[in-house]
C-alpha positions in Angstrom: 21.1 30.0 86.1 21.6 31.3 82.6 22.2 34.9 81.7 19.5 36.7 79.9 20.6 39.5 77.5 18.2 42.2 76.6 18.7 44.4 73.6 17.5 47.9 74.2 17.7 50.3 71.3 17.3 54.0 71.4 14.1 55.3 69.8 15.0 57.4 66.8 13.5 60.8 66.3 12.0 61.3 62.8 13.5 64.0 60.7 11.7 67.3 60.5 9.1 67.3 57.7 8.7 63.5 57.5 5.2 63.5 58.9 3.9 66.4 56.8 5.5 64.8 53.7 3.8 61.5 54.3 0.4 63.2 54.9 0.8 65.2 51.7 1.8 62.1 49.7 -1.1 60.1 51.1 -3.6 62.9 50.2 -2.0 63.3 46.8 -2.5 59.5 46.3 -6.2 59.9 47.3 -5.8 57.4 50.2 -7.3 57.5 53.7 -5.1 56.5 56.6 -6.9 53.2 56.7 -6.4 52.5 53.0 -2.6 53.4 53.3 -2.3 51.2 56.4 -3.9 48.3 54.5 -1.6 48.8 51.5 1.5 48.9 53.8 0.4 46.1 56.0 0.2 48.1 59.2 -2.6 49.5 61.4 -4.2 52.9 60.9 -3.0 54.3 64.3 0.6 53.5 63.2 0.1 55.6 60.0 -1.2 58.4 62.3 1.9 58.2 64.4 4.1 58.4 61.3 2.2 61.4 60.1 2.5 63.1 63.5 6.3 62.5 63.4 6.0 60.3 66.5 7.7 57.3 64.9 10.3 56.2 62.4 9.1 53.2 60.4 11.0 49.9 60.0 12.8 49.4 56.7 10.1 47.0 55.5 7.3 49.4 56.3 9.2 52.3 54.7 9.6 50.3 51.5 5.9 49.4 51.5 5.0 53.1 52.1 7.2 54.1 49.2 5.4 51.7 46.9 1.9 52.5 48.1 2.4 56.2 47.8 4.6 56.2 44.7 7.0 58.6 46.4 9.4 60.6 44.2 13.2 60.3 44.8 13.5 63.1 47.4 10.5 61.8 49.3 11.7 58.2 49.3 15.2 59.3 50.4 13.7 61.1 53.4 11.6 58.2 54.4 14.2 55.5 53.8 16.9 57.6 55.4 15.2 57.5 58.8 14.0 53.9 58.5 15.0 51.6 61.3 16.5 48.3 60.3 16.4 46.7 63.7 12.8 47.2 64.7 9.3 45.9 64.0 9.1 43.4 61.1 12.7 44.2 60.3 14.0 43.1 63.7 16.7 40.4 63.3 14.7 38.0 65.5 11.7 38.2 63.1 13.6 38.0 59.8 14.6 34.8 58.3 
């Protein structure tokens, strides 16, 4: 029998203020959660989890959110600084 290796990564805790910053940026952009989700290529409940500071986005989603929300330098740095490069659509098994 072969050996099956399972990669388990620790869930990262979003930095304080990330959720409220995303909510404010979305409202400033005049977008609903559904509209932002469509622009970023995710589902509305995921946007809700980000705004509730329950999740850190993948790097690909973070970049899509930066573009959709036209985040300024500090906002983009906060979002990209917590982005996970080994999860979701950014997971190495899904890239390439």
